[in-house]
C-alpha positions as CSV (number, residue, x, y, z in Angstrom):
1,M,23.6,-41.3,-8.1
2,D,21.3,-41.9,-11.1
3,P,23.5,-43.1,-14.0
4,Y,21.3,-41.3,-16.4
5,L,22.0,-38.0,-14.6
6,V,25.7,-38.7,-14.7
7,L,25.4,-39.4,-18.5
8,S,23.5,-36.1,-19.0
9,G,26.1,-34.2,-17.0
10,T,29.0,-35.7,-19.0
11,E,27.2,-35.0,-22.2
12,I,26.7,-31.3,-21.4
13,I,30.3,-30.8,-20.4
14,L,31.7,-32.5,-23.6
15,A,29.1,-30.7,-25.8
16,S,30.0,-27.4,-24.2
17,L,33.7,-28.0,-25.0
18,C,32.9,-28.9,-28.6
19,L,30.9,-25.7,-29.1
20,L,33.5,-23.5,-27.4
21,A,36.3,-25.0,-29.6
22,S,34.1,-24.4,-32.7
23,L,33.2,-20.8,-31.9
24,L,36.6,-19.5,-30.7
25,P,38.3,-19.6,-34.1
26,L,35.6,-17.2,-35.3
27,V,36.9,-14.5,-33.0
28,P,39.1,-12.1,-35.1
29,V,42.0,-12.1,-32.7
30,P,45.5,-12.9,-34.0
31,H,46.7,-14.9,-31.0
32,G,47.7,-18.5,-30.6
33,S,45.2,-19.0,-27.7
34,V,42.4,-18.5,-30.4
35,R,44.1,-19.5,-33.6
36,S,45.2,-22.8,-32.3
37,F,41.6,-24.0,-32.3
38,D,41.8,-23.8,-36.1
39,F,43.8,-27.0,-35.8
40,T,41.3,-28.9,-33.7
41,R,38.4,-29.1,-36.2
42,L,38.8,-32.8,-37.1
43,P,39.1,-33.9,-33.5
44,V,36.1,-31.8,-32.5
45,I,34.0,-33.4,-35.3
46,S,34.9,-36.8,-33.9
47,L,34.1,-35.8,-30.3
48,S,30.8,-34.2,-31.4
49,V,29.8,-37.4,-33.2
50,A,30.8,-39.4,-30.1
51,V,28.6,-37.1,-27.9
52,L,25.6,-37.5,-30.2
53,V,26.0,-41.3,-30.4
54,M,26.6,-41.6,-26.6
55,G,23.4,-39.6,-25.9
56,L,21.3,-41.4,-28.5
57,V,22.4,-44.8,-27.2
58,G,21.8,-43.7,-23.6
59,S,18.4,-42.5,-24.4
60,I,17.4,-45.7,-26.1
61,L,18.7,-47.9,-23.2
62,S,17.3,-45.7,-20.4
63,E,13.9,-45.9,-19.0
64,H,13.9,-42.1,-18.6
65,S,12.6,-39.7,-21.2
66,P,15.4,-37.4,-22.5
67,S,16.3,-34.8,-19.9
68,T,16.6,-31.1,-20.7
69,L,20.4,-31.3,-20.2
70,L,20.6,-34.1,-22.7
71,L,18.5,-32.2,-25.3
72,I,20.7,-29.1,-24.8
73,S,23.9,-31.2,-25.2
74,F,22.4,-32.7,-28.4
75,C,21.8,-29.2,-29.8
76,M,25.3,-27.9,-28.8
77,A,27.1,-31.0,-30.2
78,G,25.1,-30.8,-33.4
79,L,25.8,-27.1,-33.8
80,A,29.5,-27.7,-33.2
81,M,29.6,-30.4,-35.8
82,L,27.8,-28.3,-38.4
83,I,30.3,-25.4,-37.8
84,Q,33.3,-27.7,-38.1
85,V,31.9,-29.6,-41.2
86,G,31.3,-26.3,-42.9
87,H,35.0,-25.6,-42.7
88,I,36.2,-29.0,-43.7
89,L,33.7,-29.8,-46.4
90,P,35.4,-27.9,-49.2
91,F,38.4,-30.2,-48.8
92,T,36.4,-33.3,-49.6
93,P,35.3,-34.9,-52.9
94,L,31.8,-33.6,-52.1
95,W,32.9,-30.1,-53.0
96,R,33.5,-28.5,-56.3
97,K,37.1,-28.7,-57.5
98,Q,38.8,-25.3,-57.5
99,T,41.6,-26.4,-59.7
100,A,40.7,-28.2,-62.9
101,R,42.3,-31.5,-63.8
102,F,44.7,-31.4,-66.8
103,H,43.4,-33.8,-69.5
104,G,46.2,-33.4,-72.0
105,N,49.4,-35.3,-72.5
106,P,51.8,-34.1,-69.8
107,K,54.8,-35.0,-72.0
108,Q,53.6,-32.6,-74.6
109,A,52.7,-29.8,-72.2
110,D,54.5,-27.1,-70.4
111,T,54.6,-28.7,-66.9
112,L,56.3,-28.0,-63.7
113,S,56.8,-30.5,-60.9
114,L,57.6,-29.6,-57.3
115,L,58.8,-31.6,-54.3
116,V,58.2,-29.6,-51.0
117,C,59.6,-31.0,-47.8
118,N,60.0,-29.7,-44.2
119,V,62.9,-32.0,-43.2
120,K,62.7,-31.1,-39.5
121,Q,66.1,-29.7,-38.5
122,G,66.8,-32.3,-35.8
123,N,66.0,-35.2,-38.1
124,R,69.2,-36.9,-39.4
125,D,67.6,-39.4,-41.8
126,F,69.4,-37.8,-44.8
127,D,69.2,-40.9,-46.9
128,R,65.4,-41.1,-47.0
129,V,65.2,-37.5,-48.3
130,A,67.9,-38.2,-50.9
131,K,66.0,-41.3,-52.1
132,L,62.9,-39.2,-52.4
133,I,64.7,-36.7,-54.6
134,A,66.0,-39.6,-56.8
135,D,62.6,-41.3,-57.0
136,K,60.5,-38.2,-57.9
137,T,63.1,-36.3,-60.0
138,P,61.2,-33.0,-59.5
139,D,61.9,-29.8,-61.6
140,I,61.9,-27.8,-58.3
141,A,62.8,-29.2,-54.9
142,I,62.2,-27.0,-51.8
143,F,63.4,-28.0,-48.3
144,M,62.6,-26.2,-45.1
145,E,64.3,-26.3,-41.6
146,T,67.7,-26.9,-43.3
147,D,70.7,-26.2,-41.2
148,E,74.4,-26.6,-42.4
149,D,74.3,-30.4,-41.9
150,W,71.2,-30.7,-44.0
151,A,72.6,-28.4,-46.7
152,S,75.9,-30.4,-46.8
153,A,74.0,-33.8,-46.9
154,L,71.6,-32.7,-49.7
155,M,74.1,-30.9,-52.0
156,P,75.6,-34.1,-53.5
157,H,72.1,-35.3,-54.4
158,L,71.3,-31.9,-56.1
159,S,74.3,-32.1,-58.5
160,D,72.1,-32.5,-61.6
161,F,70.0,-29.4,-60.7
162,A,71.0,-26.3,-62.6
163,H,70.5,-23.8,-59.8
164,V,70.5,-24.0,-56.0
165,I,69.5,-21.2,-53.6
166,A,70.5,-22.1,-50.1
167,R,70.0,-20.3,-46.8
168,P,71.0,-22.8,-44.1
169,Q,70.1,-21.6,-40.6
170,S,70.2,-23.2,-37.1
171,N,67.0,-21.6,-35.9
172,T,64.6,-24.0,-37.8
173,Y,64.0,-21.4,-40.5
174,G,66.7,-22.5,-42.9
175,M,65.6,-23.0,-46.5
176,L,66.9,-24.5,-49.7
177,L,65.6,-24.4,-53.3
178,A,67.0,-26.4,-56.2
179,S,65.9,-26.1,-59.8
180,R,66.5,-28.1,-62.9
181,R,64.9,-25.3,-64.9
182,P,66.8,-22.0,-65.6
183,L,66.2,-19.4,-62.9
184,E,66.2,-15.6,-62.9
185,E,65.9,-13.1,-60.1
186,G,66.4,-15.9,-57.5
187,Q,66.9,-14.4,-54.1
188,V,66.5,-14.9,-50.4
189,R,64.2,-12.3,-48.9
190,F,63.3,-11.5,-45.3
191,L,59.8,-10.1,-45.6
192,L,59.1,-9.1,-42.0
193,N,61.6,-10.7,-39.7
194,D,65.4,-10.8,-40.4
195,Q,65.6,-14.4,-39.0
196,V,62.8,-15.8,-41.2
197,P,63.8,-16.2,-44.8
198,S,61.7,-16.8,-47.9
199,I,62.8,-17.5,-51.5
200,T,61.5,-15.9,-54.6
201,C,62.5,-16.6,-58.2
202,K,61.4,-16.6,-61.8
203,I,61.5,-20.1,-63.5
204,R,61.8,-20.4,-67.3
205,T,59.8,-23.2,-68.8
206,P,60.8,-25.2,-71.9
207,S,58.5,-23.1,-74.0
208,G,60.2,-19.9,-72.8
209,R,57.5,-18.7,-70.5
210,F,58.3,-17.5,-67.0
211,I,56.7,-18.5,-63.7
212,R,57.0,-16.6,-60.4
213,L,57.6,-18.9,-57.4
214,V,57.6,-17.9,-53.8
215,A,58.5,-20.4,-51.0
216,L,57.9,-19.4,-47.4
217,H,57.9,-20.9,-43.9
218,P,56.3,-18.5,-41.4
219,E,56.2,-19.0,-37.7
220,P,54.1,-21.6,-36.0
221,P,51.2,-20.6,-33.7
222,I,51.6,-21.4,-30.0
223,P,48.9,-20.6,-27.3
224,I,51.1,-18.2,-25.3
225,R,52.1,-15.9,-28.3
226,D,50.3,-13.8,-30.8
227,T,50.2,-15.0,-34.5
228,M,50.8,-11.6,-36.0
229,G,54.2,-12.7,-37.5
230,R,52.7,-15.7,-39.3
231,D,49.5,-14.0,-40.4
232,A,51.3,-10.9,-41.6
233,E,53.8,-12.8,-43.7
234,I,51.1,-15.0,-45.3
235,L,49.0,-11.9,-46.1
236,M,52.0,-9.9,-47.4
237,V,52.7,-12.7,-49.9
238,G,49.0,-12.6,-50.8
239,K,49.4,-8.9,-51.7
240,I,52.5,-9.6,-53.7
241,A,50.7,-12.2,-55.6
242,R,47.8,-9.8,-56.2
243,E,50.1,-7.5,-58.2
244,E,52.0,-10.3,-60.0
245,T,51.4,-10.5,-63.8
246,L,53.3,-13.7,-64.4
247,P,51.8,-17.2,-63.7
248,M,52.5,-17.8,-60.0
249,I,53.0,-20.5,-57.5
250,V,53.2,-20.0,-53.7
251,T,54.3,-23.0,-51.6
252,G,55.8,-24.1,-48.3
253,D,55.0,-25.0,-44.7
254,L,52.7,-22.1,-43.8
255,N,52.1,-23.4,-40.2
256,D,48.4,-22.7,-40.9
257,V,45.6,-25.0,-41.9
258,A,43.8,-24.7,-45.2
259,W,40.5,-23.6,-43.7
260,S,41.7,-20.8,-41.4
261,C,40.5,-17.2,-41.7
262,T,44.1,-16.2,-42.5
263,T,44.5,-18.7,-45.4
264,R,41.1,-17.9,-46.8
265,R,41.8,-14.2,-46.6
266,F,45.1,-14.9,-48.4
267,L,43.2,-16.7,-51.2
268,R,40.9,-13.7,-51.6
269,L,43.7,-11.2,-51.7
270,S,46.0,-13.2,-54.0
271,R,43.3,-14.7,-56.2
272,L,45.3,-17.9,-56.2
273,L,43.8,-21.3,-56.1
274,D,44.0,-24.3,-53.7
275,P,44.1,-27.6,-55.6
276,R,43.0,-29.6,-52.5
277,Q,39.5,-28.1,-52.7
278,G,37.2,-30.8,-53.9
279,R,39.9,-33.4,-53.6
280,G,41.0,-34.0,-50.0
281,L,42.8,-32.8,-46.9
282,F,46.3,-34.1,-47.7
283,N,47.3,-33.8,-44.1
284,T,51.0,-33.5,-43.7
285,F,51.6,-32.8,-40.0
286,D,52.1,-34.7,-37.7
287,A,53.7,-37.5,-39.7
288,R,54.5,-39.4,-36.5
289,R,51.0,-39.4,-35.1
290,W,48.2,-40.7,-37.3
291,Y,45.5,-39.5,-34.9
292,L,46.8,-35.9,-34.9
293,R,47.2,-34.5,-38.4
294,W,46.4,-31.3,-40.3
295,P,47.2,-29.9,-43.7
296,L,50.1,-27.5,-43.0
297,D,52.1,-27.8,-46.2
298,H,50.5,-25.9,-49.0
299,V,50.7,-25.0,-52.7
300,F,48.6,-22.3,-54.3
301,H,48.7,-21.3,-57.9
302,S,47.3,-18.7,-60.3
303,R,44.6,-19.6,-62.9
304,D,47.3,-20.2,-65.5
305,F,47.7,-23.8,-64.2
306,E,45.8,-27.0,-64.2
307,L,46.6,-30.0,-61.9
308,V,48.4,-33.0,-63.3
309,D,49.5,-34.8,-60.0
310,M,49.3,-34.1,-56.3
311,E,50.6,-36.8,-53.9
312,R,51.6,-37.0,-50.3
313,Q,54.9,-38.7,-50.0
314,P,56.2,-41.4,-47.6
315,F,57.6,-40.7,-44.1
316,V,61.2,-39.4,-44.2
317,G,61.9,-39.1,-40.5
318,S,60.4,-35.6,-40.2
319,D,57.3,-34.5,-38.4
320,H,56.0,-33.5,-41.9
321,F,55.2,-35.6,-44.9
322,P,56.7,-34.3,-48.1
323,M,54.3,-33.3,-50.9
324,F,54.8,-33.7,-54.6
325,Y,52.9,-31.5,-57.2
326,R,52.9,-31.3,-61.0
327,F,51.1,-28.5,-62.8
328,A,50.5,-27.8,-66.5
329,L,50.5,-24.3,-67.9
330,V,47.4,-23.8,-70.0
331,E,45.9,-21.2,-72.2
332,S,42.2,-21.9,-71.4
333,D,40.9,-21.3,-67.9
334,R,38.6,-24.0,-66.5
335,N,39.4,-23.2,-62.9
336,S,37.0,-21.9,-60.3
337,L,38.2,-18.6,-58.8
338,P,37.9,-17.8,-55.1
339,E,35.9,-14.8,-53.8
340,E,37.3,-11.4,-54.3
341,A,38.9,-9.5,-51.4
342,D,36.9,-6.7,-49.8
343,H,38.0,-3.6,-48.0
344,D,38.1,-5.5,-44.7
345,D,40.5,-8.0,-46.1
346,L,42.8,-5.3,-47.4
347,N,42.6,-3.2,-44.2
348,E,43.3,-6.2,-42.0
349,A,46.3,-7.3,-44.1
350,N,47.7,-3.7,-44.1
351,K,47.2,-3.4,-40.3
352,L,49.0,-6.7,-39.5
353,I,51.9,-6.0,-41.9
354,K,52.4,-2.5,-40.5
355,A,52.4,-3.8,-37.0
356,E,54.8,-6.6,-37.7
357,K,57.2,-4.3,-39.5
358,G,57.5,-2.2,-36.4
359,R,58.6,-5.2,-34.2
360,N,62.1,-6.6,-33.7
361,R,61.9,-10.0,-32.1
362,T,63.1,-13.5,-32.1
363,P,60.7,-15.7,-34.1
364,V,58.7,-18.5,-32.4
365,G,60.4,-21.8,-32.3
366,A,63.9,-20.6,-32.9
367,D,65.2,-22.5,-29.9
368,W,63.1,-25.7,-30.3
369,E,65.8,-27.9,-31.9
């Protein structure tokens, strides 16, 4: 068999897969078999580039003129790469920053620092997380997947925090929030599923202002289940943020990537900002595999804040890297706001929330550990 024909056939198969993986996430279906392809954008870009390079090198070395199959594969791989890059580009330094950098003196400003960490319930490297708390001394520390063992191990290291809100659970949805700042209205809430908690509170800053904080950890997407629970919870918090009059921060392991249709709809609904835009991906999962990582751990904030620091933290034994953030409350607004939500955004959010409220089911991943 002619090696050139084999190359052309391989190219067309790989290019077709790249294009399919690029187009599927555009289908408005809340199911893991579709939404999972939101997570493959970086690998698909790499594969598309490989297809283009392989075809180009093959064409140069071959005595044949480019075949129709090869030209078609070039077009498909190129289109796939353009679609994927269009989603990733806002999370690179080539894009305009959505959150302005704070240029004042943080020691003289009203700042709030947060340490956000999915510890992985089955991880038992308590000392690494304890050391991280001591090293970063955050104003607010939020931990997800905390069972009773994790709560017991962390509490001694949270003794200098003024308030602790703990909801340990053994189904990978436990959550713990510790604050050095005074809290009001701190509570655990079950927004749509009585086994999936979130935490909401008001934090008082040194100047006496209040900040609304919501920490959440919705369900992960898997190919054999719908993603209505995850999507509805994210969008419900978006609607809550839309009505909030206080400066607001939403954070946690959202089990969704920053460029997905759900997260982008959340930003339009909530009018909150993503400080990664114009700065970088800040991939946090999977911490154990360098070649398979996505930005799953997020922080979003209202236009009342500017960014002081944002850093991915070292490996702590979990499948997630922790994240550290510091924001400054400001009077002037130099941020770039996201697009405004339209009727379709509101209707889709209301439809998903209504549907999920009517279901009574065990959340995805409750038996994984």
